[in-house]
C-alpha positions in Angstrom: 0.0 0.0 0.0 2.9 2.4 0.7 4.4 2.1 -2.7 1.1 3.3 -4.3 1.2 6.5 -2.3 4.8 7.0 -3.3 4.0 6.6 -6.9 1.0 8.9 -6.6 3.3 11.6 -5.0 5.9 11.2 -7.7 3.3 11.5 -10.4 1.9 14.7 -8.7 5.4 16.1 -8.6 6.0 15.2 -12.2 2.7 16.9 -13.2 3.7 20.0 -11.3 7.1 20.1 -12.9 5.5 19.7 -16.4 3.1 22.5 -15.6 5.9 24.8 -14.4 7.9 24.1 -17.6 4.8 24.9 -19.8 4.3 28.2 -17.9 7.9 29.1 -18.4 7.8 28.2 -22.1 4.7 30.5 -22.5 6.4 33.3 -20.7 9.4 33.0 -23.0 7.2 33.0 -26.0 5.4 36.2 -24.9 8.6 38.1 -24.2 9.1 39.2 -27.8 5.5 40.4 -27.9 6.1 42.6 -24.9 9.2 44.1 -26.5 7.3 44.7 -29.7 4.4 46.4 -28.0 6.6 48.5 -25.8 8.5 49.7 -28.9 5.3 50.7 -30.6 4.2 52.5 -27.4 7.4 54.5 -27.3 7.1 55.4 -31.0 3.5 56.5 -30.5 4.5 58.6 -27.4 7.2 60.3 -29.4 4.9 61.0 -32.4 2.0 62.2 -30.2 4.4 64.3 -28.1 5.8 66.0 -31.2 2.4 66.7 -32.6 1.2 68.3 -29.4 4.0 70.9 -29.5 3.1 74.2 -31.3 6.4 75.8 -32.4 4.7 78.7 -34.1 
């Protein structure tokens, strides 16, 4: 009976490890998207900032 609980604990730990790896993989995949969107945000801020200045 004890070996069944040990196997169950190991499988739970393995599931947790696989879940953590998938979360990490998704975070790595979204990192380029964050960089791209932040670059667009900086460009938009510069464009809108220069349009709001009235030099004349």
